[in-house]
FIKOLZA-1660 file (N, C-alpha, C; in steps of 0.1 Angstrom, whole numbers, plus 5000, padded with zeros to 4 digits):
% residues 116
   i   px   py   pz ch aa at
   1 9868 1024 8379  A  X  N
   1 9877 1028 8368  A  X CA
   1 9870 1036 8358  A  X  C
   2 9876 1048 8352  A  X  N
   2 9868 1056 8343  A  X CA
   2 9879 1058 8331  A  X  C
   3 9873 1057 8319  A  X  N
   3 9881 1060 8307  A  X CA
   3 9872 1070 8298  A  X  C
   4 9880 1079 8292  A  X  N
   4 9874 1089 8284  A  X CA
   4 9882 1089 8271  A  X  C
   5 9875 1092 8259  A  X  N
   5 9882 1094 8247  A  X CA
   5 9874 1105 8238  A  X  C
   6 9883 1112 8231  A  X  N
   6 9878 1123 8223  A  X CA
   6 9883 1120 8208  A  X  C
   7 9875 1121 8198  A  X  N
   7 9880 1120 8184  A  X CA
   7 9874 1132 8175  A  X  C
   8 9881 1138 8167  A  X  N
   8 9875 1148 8158  A  X CA
   8 9869 1139 8147  A  X  C
   9 9855 1141 8144  A  X  N
   9 9848 1134 8136  A  X CA
   9 9853 1134 8121  A  X  C
  10 9860 1145 8117  A  X  N
  10 9865 1144 8103  A  X CA
  10 9876 1134 8102  A  X  C
  11 9882 1130 8111  A  X  N
  11 9891 1120 8111  A  X CA
  11 9885 1106 8106  A  X  C
  12 9873 1103 8112  A  X  N
  12 9866 1091 8108  A  X CA
  12 9861 1093 8094  A  X  C
  13 9856 1105 8091  A  X  N
  13 9850 1108 8079  A  X CA
  13 9861 1104 8067  A  X  C
  14 9875 1110 8070  A  X  N
  14 9884 1108 8061  A  X CA
  14 9888 1093 8059  A  X  C
  15 9888 1085 8070  A  X  N
  15 9891 1071 8070  A  X CA
  15 9880 1064 8061  A  X  C
  16 9868 1067 8064  A  X  N
  16 9857 1061 8056  A  X CA
  16 9857 1064 8042  A  X  C
  17 9860 1076 8039  A  X  N
  17 9861 1080 8024  A  X CA
  17 9873 1073 8017  A  X  C
  18 9883 1072 8024  A  X  N
  18 9896 1065 8018  A  X CA
  18 9895 1051 8019  A  X  C
  19 9889 1044 8028  A  X  N
  19 9889 1029 8029  A  X CA
  19 9875 1023 8028  A  X  C
  20 9864 1031 8029  A  X  N
  20 9851 1026 8028  A  X CA
  20 9847 1016 8040  A  X  C
  21 9840 1005 8038  A  X  N
  21 9836 0997 8049  A  X CA
  21 9849 0991 8056  A  X  C
  22 9858 0989 8048  A  X  N
  22 9871 0983 8054  A  X CA
  22 9876 0991 8066  A  X  C
  23 9874 1004 8066  A  X  N
  23 9878 1012 8077  A  X CA
  23 9870 1008 8090  A  X  C
  24 9857 1005 8088  A  X  N
  24 9849 1001 8099  A  X CA
  24 9852 0987 8104  A  X  C
  25 9856 0979 8095  A  X  N
  25 9858 0965 8098  A  X CA
  25 9870 0964 8107  A  X  C
  26 9879 0974 8108  A  X  N
  26 9891 0973 8116  A  X CA
  26 9887 0974 8131  A  X  C
  27 9875 0979 8134  A  X  N
  27 9872 0981 8148  A  X CA
  27 9857 0978 8152  A  X  C
  28 9850 0975 8142  A  X  N
  28 9836 0971 8146  A  X CA
  28 9832 0958 8139  A  X  C
  29 9823 0950 8146  A  X  N
  29 9818 0937 8141  A  X CA
  29 9806 0941 8132  A  X  C
  30 9801 0931 8124  A  X  N
  30 9791 0934 8114  A  X CA
  30 9778 0939 8120  A  X  C
  31 9774 0935 8133  A  X  N
  31 9762 0940 8138  A  X CA
  31 9764 0955 8142  A  X  C
  32 9776 0958 8147  A  X  N
  32 9778 0973 8150  A  X CA
  32 9779 0982 8137  A  X  C
  33 9784 0975 8126  A  X  N
  33 9786 0983 8113  A  X CA
  33 9771 0986 8108  A  X  C
  34 9761 0977 8110  A  X  N
  34 9747 0979 8106  A  X CA
  34 9741 0991 8114  A  X  C
  35 9746 0995 8126  A  X  N
  35 9741 1005 8133  A  X CA
  35 9747 1018 8129  A  X  C
  36 9758 1019 8123  A  X  N
  36 9765 1031 8119  A  X CA
  36 9756 1039 8108  A  X  C
  37 9752 1051 8112  A  X  N
  37 9744 1059 8103  A  X CA
  37 9752 1068 8093  A  X  C
  38 9763 1072 8099  A  X  N
  38 9773 1082 8092  A  X CA
  38 9787 1081 8100  A  X  C
  39 9795 1090 8095  A  X  N
  39 9808 1090 8101  A  X CA
  39 9808 1095 8116  A  X  C
  40 9798 1104 8119  A  X  N
  40 9798 1108 8133  A  X CA
  40 9794 1096 8143  A  X  C
  41 9785 1088 8139  A  X  N
  41 9782 1076 8146  A  X CA
  41 9794 1067 8148  A  X  C
  42 9801 1064 8137  A  X  N
  42 9813 1057 8137  A  X CA
  42 9824 1063 8146  A  X  C
  43 9825 1075 8146  A  X  N
  43 9835 1082 8155  A  X CA
  43 9831 1080 8170  A  X  C
  44 9818 1080 8172  A  X  N
  44 9814 1079 8186  A  X CA
  44 9816 1063 8191  A  X  C
  45 9814 1054 8182  A  X  N
  45 9818 1041 8185  A  X CA
  45 9833 1039 8187  A  X  C
  46 9841 1046 8178  A  X  N
  46 9855 1045 8181  A  X CA
  46 9859 1051 8195  A  X  C
  47 9853 1061 8198  A  X  N
  47 9856 1068 8211  A  X CA
  47 9852 1059 8222  A  X  C
  48 9841 1053 8221  A  X  N
  48 9835 1044 8232  A  X CA
  48 9845 1032 8234  A  X  C
  49 9850 1026 8223  A  X  N
  49 9859 1015 8225  A  X CA
  49 9872 1019 8231  A  X  C
  50 9877 1030 8227  A  X  N
  50 9890 1036 8233  A  X CA
  50 9888 1039 8247  A  X  C
  51 9877 1045 8251  A  X  N
  51 9875 1049 8264  A  X CA
  51 9874 1036 8273  A  X  C
  52 9867 1026 8268  A  X  N
  52 9867 1014 8276  A  X CA
  52 9881 1008 8278  A  X  C
  53 9888 1007 8268  A  X  N
  53 9902 1000 8270  A  X CA
  53 9910 1009 8280  A  X  C
  54 9908 1022 8279  A  X  N
  54 9914 1031 8290  A  X CA
  54 9910 1028 8304  A  X  C
  55 9896 1027 8306  A  X  N
  55 9891 1024 8318  A  X CA
  55 9897 1011 8323  A  X  C
  56 9900 1002 8314  A  X  N
  56 9905 0989 8318  A  X CA
  56 9920 0990 8322  A  X  C
  57 9926 1001 8318  A  X  N
  57 9941 1004 8321  A  X CA
  57 9949 0997 8310  A  X  C
  58 9944 0991 8299  A  X  N
  58 9952 0984 8290  A  X CA
  58 9955 0991 8277  A  X  C
  59 9945 0999 8273  A  X  N
  59 9945 1004 8259  A  X CA
  59 9942 0991 8249  A  X  C
  60 9940 0994 8236  A  X  N
  60 9936 0984 8228  A  X CA
  60 9949 0975 8224  A  X  C
  61 9948 0963 8226  A  X  N
  61 9959 0954 8224  A  X CA
  61 9955 0940 8227  A  X  C
  62 9965 0933 8231  A  X  N
  62 9963 0917 8233  A  X CA
  62 9953 0914 8245  A  X  C
  63 9953 0923 8255  A  X  N
  63 9945 0920 8267  A  X CA
  63 9931 0924 8264  A  X  C
  64 9929 0933 8255  A  X  N
  64 9915 0938 8252  A  X CA
  64 9915 0943 8238  A  X  C
  65 9910 0937 8228  A  X  N
  65 9910 0942 8214  A  X CA
  65 9897 0948 8211  A  X  C
  66 9896 0956 8200  A  X  N
  66 9884 0962 8196  A  X CA
  66 9872 0953 8196  A  X  C
  67 9875 0940 8193  A  X  N
  67 9864 0930 8190  A  X CA
  67 9860 0923 8203  A  X  C
  68 9868 0926 8215  A  X  N
  68 9863 0923 8229  A  X CA
  68 9853 0932 8235  A  X  C
  69 9851 0943 8229  A  X  N
  69 9842 0953 8233  A  X CA
  69 9830 0954 8222  A  X  C
  70 9817 0952 8227  A  X  N
  70 9807 0953 8218  A  X CA
  70 9797 0965 8223  A  X  C
  71 9790 0971 8211  A  X  N
  71 9782 0983 8213  A  X CA
  71 9768 0980 8207  A  X  C
  72 9760 0973 8214  A  X  N
  72 9746 0971 8209  A  X CA
  72 9739 0983 8214  A  X  C
  73 9727 0983 8209  A  X  N
  73 9718 0995 8214  A  X CA
  73 9705 0989 8221  A  X  C
  74 9700 0998 8230  A  X  N
  74 9687 0994 8237  A  X CA
  74 9677 0995 8228  A  X  C
  75 9665 0991 8233  A  X  N
  75 9653 0991 8224  A  X CA
  75 9649 1006 8221  A  X  C
  76 9654 1015 8229  A  X  N
  76 9652 1029 8227  A  X CA
  76 9661 1036 8218  A  X  C
  77 9672 1029 8215  A  X  N
  77 9683 1034 8206  A  X CA
  77 9694 1039 8213  A  X  C
  78 9695 1038 8226  A  X  N
  78 9707 1042 8234  A  X CA
  78 9718 1032 8232  A  X  C
  79 9731 1037 8232  A  X  N
  79 9742 1027 8231  A  X CA
  79 9745 1021 8244  A  X  C
  80 9747 1007 8244  A  X  N
  80 9752 1000 8255  A  X CA
  80 9765 0995 8253  A  X  C
  81 9773 0990 8263  A  X  N
  81 9786 0984 8261  A  X CA
  81 9786 0970 8268  A  X  C
  82 9791 0961 8261  A  X  N
  82 9793 0948 8267  A  X CA
  82 9807 0943 8265  A  X  C
  83 9812 0935 8272  A  X  N
  83 9826 0929 8270  A  X CA
  83 9825 0915 8268  A  X  C
  84 9836 0909 8261  A  X  N
  84 9837 0895 8258  A  X CA
  84 9838 0887 8273  A  X  C
  85 9836 0875 8274  A  X  N
  85 9836 0867 8286  A  X CA
  85 9851 0868 8290  A  X  C
  86 9861 0866 8280  A  X  N
  86 9875 0868 8284  A  X CA
  86 9878 0880 8292  A  X  C
  87 9875 0891 8287  A  X  N
  87 9877 0904 8295  A  X CA
  87 9870 0905 8307  A  X  C
  88 9857 0901 8308  A  X  N
  88 9850 0901 8320  A  X CA
  88 9856 0893 8331  A  X  C
  89 9861 0881 8327  A  X  N
  89 9867 0872 8337  A  X CA
  89 9881 0878 8341  A  X  C
  90 9890 0883 8332  A  X  N
  90 9902 0887 8334  A  X CA
  90 9903 0900 8342  A  X  C
  91 9894 0907 8341  A  X  N
  91 9893 0920 8348  A  X CA
  91 9882 0921 8360  A  X  C
  92 9877 0910 8363  A  X  N
  92 9866 0908 8374  A  X CA
  92 9856 0920 8372  A  X  C
  93 9849 0922 8359  A  X  N
  93 9840 0932 8358  A  X CA
  93 9827 0928 8364  A  X  C
  94 9821 0938 8372  A  X  N
  94 9808 0937 8379  A  X CA
  94 9798 0944 8369  A  X  C
  95 9801 0957 8366  A  X  N
  95 9792 0964 8358  A  X CA
  95 9800 0974 8350  A  X  C
  96 9792 0979 8340  A  X  N
  96 9799 0988 8330  A  X CA
  96 9789 0998 8323  A  X  C
  97 9793 1010 8323  A  X  N
  97 9783 1021 8318  A  X CA
  97 9790 1029 8307  A  X  C
  98 9783 1034 8297  A  X  N
  98 9787 1041 8287  A  X CA
  98 9779 1054 8285  A  X  C
  99 9786 1065 8281  A  X  N
  99 9780 1077 8276  A  X CA
  99 9788 1081 8264  A  X  C
 100 9780 1084 8253  A  X  N
 100 9787 1090 8242  A  X CA
 100 9778 1103 8238  A  X  C
 101 9787 1114 8234  A  X  N
 101 9781 1125 8230  A  X CA
 101 9788 1132 8217  A  X  C
 102 9782 1140 8211  A  X  N
 102 9787 1146 8198  A  X CA
 102 9786 1162 8201  A  X  C
 103 9796 1170 8198  A  X  N
 103 9795 1184 8199  A  X CA
 103 9804 1189 8188  A  X  C
 104 9797 1196 8179  A  X  N
 104 9804 1203 8168  A  X CA
 104 9813 1192 8160  A  X  C
 105 9826 1193 8160  A  X  N
 105 9834 1185 8152  A  X CA
 105 9840 1173 8159  A  X  C
 106 9834 1170 8172  A  X  N
 106 9840 1160 8181  A  X CA
 106 9829 1149 8186  A  X  C
 107 9835 1138 8188  A  X  N
 107 9826 1127 8194  A  X CA
 107 9834 1125 8209  A  X  C
 108 9827 1123 8218  A  X  N
 108 9833 1121 8231  A  X CA
 108 9827 1109 8238  A  X  C
 109 9834 1100 8243  A  X  N
 109 9828 1088 8250  A  X CA
 109 9834 1086 8265  A  X  C
 110 9825 1083 8275  A  X  N
 110 9831 1081 8288  A  X CA
 110 9826 1067 8292  A  X  C
 111 9834 1059 8299  A  X  N
 111 9831 1045 8303  A  X CA
 111 9835 1044 8316  A  X  C
 112 9825 1039 8325  A  X  N
 112 9828 1036 8340  A  X CA
 112 9827 1022 8341  A  X  C
 113 9837 1016 8348  A  X  N
 113 9837 1001 8351  A  X CA
 113 9838 1000 8366  A  X  C
 114 9829 0990 8371  A  X  N
 114 9830 0986 8384  A  X CA
 114 9834 0973 8385  A  X  C
 115 9844 0969 8394  A  X  N
 115 9849 0956 8394  A  X CA
 115 9845 0949 8407  A  X  C
 116 9847 0937 8408  A  X  N
 116 9843 0929 8420  A  X CA
 116 9852 0931 8431  A  X  C
% end
């Protein structure tokens, strides 16, 4: 299963200017917020979580919330994606891959999920 999402980075910039850290707390946990360098990074994280929910076929909601999806980084600084035990079990997830890119005014993320 594959999911993709695109966000205009200025949308995230406006949210962060208007609501500050509260904007980030709507979709990121504290560890993820610590990784956010600027609004572009936050936009990439938003796109990654949305792309993941689309790959699952649910969108963000009761079956998979923003907080069921985690975005840690590797030792080299590349983003990774992990899912809560609940989501892994309910969707029989075997493997998951993430790619985030930024181009001009946009952040794009693609998530590929392999199930059992």
